[in-house]
C-alpha positions in Angstrom: 0.0 0.0 0.0 1.2 3.5 -0.7 0.7 6.4 1.7 -1.9 9.1 0.9 -1.7 12.6 2.3 -3.9 11.6 5.3 -1.7 8.7 6.2 1.4 10.9 6.0 -0.4 13.5 8.2 -1.2 10.8 10.8 2.3 9.5 10.8 3.7 13.1 11.3 1.4 13.6 14.2 2.2 10.3 15.8 6.0 10.9 15.4 5.6 14.1 17.5 3.1 12.9 20.0 3.1 9.1 20.2 0.8 9.1 23.3 -1.9 11.3 21.7 -5.4 9.9 22.3 -7.3 8.7 19.2 -9.9 11.5 19.8 -7.2 14.2 19.8 -5.4 12.6 16.8 -8.6 12.5 14.9 -9.3 16.1 15.6 -5.8 17.2 14.7 -6.0 15.2 11.4 -9.5 16.3 10.5 -11.0 12.8 10.7 -13.8 11.1 12.7 -12.4 9.0 15.6 -13.5 5.7 14.0 -11.9 6.6 10.6 -8.7 7.7 12.4 -8.6 4.4 14.5 -9.0 2.3 11.3 -6.3 4.2 9.5 -3.8 4.0 12.4 -4.6 0.3 12.9 -3.9 -0.3 9.2 -0.6 1.7 9.4 0.4 -0.4 12.4 -0.6 -3.7 10.7 1.3 -2.9 7.6 4.5 -2.0 9.5 4.5 1.8 8.9 4.4 2.2 12.6 7.2 0.0 14.0 6.5 0.7 17.6 5.9 3.3 20.3 8.7 4.5 22.7 9.3 6.9 25.5 12.3 9.2 24.8 14.3 9.4 28.0 16.4 12.5 28.7 20.0 11.1 28.9 21.1 13.8 31.4 18.4 12.6 33.9 19.7 9.1 33.8 23.4 10.2 34.0 24.3 9.3 30.4 25.1 12.7 29.1 28.2 11.8 27.1 27.7 10.8 23.4 30.6 9.2 21.6 30.9 8.3 18.0 33.3 5.5 17.2 34.6 4.7 13.7 35.6 1.1 13.5 37.7 -0.5 10.7 37.8 -4.3 10.5 40.8 -6.4 9.5 38.8 -7.7 6.6 35.2 -7.8 5.4 34.4 -11.5 5.1 30.9 -12.6 5.9 32.2 -14.4 9.0 34.0 -11.3 10.3 31.0 -9.0 9.7 28.6 -11.4 11.3 30.8 -11.9 14.4 31.3 -8.2 14.8 27.6 -7.4 14.4 26.6 -10.1 16.9 29.1 -8.8 19.5 28.2 -5.1 19.0 24.5 -5.8 19.6 25.5 -7.1 23.1 27.0 -3.9 24.3 24.3 -2.1 26.4 25.6 1.5 25.8 25.5 1.2 22.0 22.5 3.1 20.7 23.3 2.7 17.0 25.6 0.8 14.7 25.8 1.4 11.0 27.7 -0.5 8.3 29.3 2.3 6.3 30.7 3.0 2.9 33.9 5.1 3.2 37.0 5.1 5.3 35.5 3.2 8.3 33.5 0.0 8.1 31.2 0.9 11.0 30.0 4.0 12.8 28.8 3.3 16.3 26.9 5.8 18.6 27.6 5.2 22.3 26.3 6.9 25.4 28.2 7.0 28.7 28.2 8.9 32.0 31.5 10.7 31.2 35.0 10.0 29.8 35.8 7.7 32.7 32.7 5.6 32.0 33.6 5.5 28.3 37.1 4.3 29.2 35.4 1.4 31.0 33.1 0.6 28.1 36.1 0.8 25.8 38.2 -1.5 28.0 35.3 -3.9 28.8 33.6 -4.2 25.4 35.2 -2.4 22.5 38.7 -3.8 22.8 37.2 -7.3 22.8 35.2 -6.9 19.6 36.2 -9.5 17.0 38.0 -8.5 13.7 38.8 -4.9 14.7 41.9 -3.4 13.1 41.4 0.2 14.2 39.0 2.5 16.2 38.7 6.2 16.2 36.5 7.8 18.9 35.0 11.3 18.8 33.2 12.9 21.7 30.2 15.1 21.0 30.5 18.5 22.7 26.8 19.2 22.4 23.9 18.2 20.3 22.9 20.8 17.7 20.0 19.1 15.9 18.4 15.8 16.9 15.1 14.2 16.0 13.5 10.8 15.7 10.8 12.1 13.3 11.2 11.2 9.6 10.4 14.0 7.1 7.0 12.8 5.7 
């Protein structure tokens, strides 16, 4: 199914206010509550809505340091990639890991309490990742632009 303008409007609203009531969502979208409910249920069933989450303020839970780690592997065999990806998924502080085209093989986004906590994560997890030839870590000084909403 392709998205029509109403589906896109509903998805934009849900991305900004995931806990919005069906009645409020229907009103904001200009639909009846029953039509709104049917459309949202269809969007969920067809996988357009992958899930609902609460966005936790990292500062409130003492994870205010964001570190981006570029990782280059020794080689890119299927076995090496699979072993690396299995291991990286087990690290609790990893928020994102992307297989890249370019100079590094992977770009990993990690949260930590501070530099000392990142040193622990590095020592306990990153140095033990299989197939790693090189790592380059960069600390974010502050977030400038951040969103979870896709431009629909």
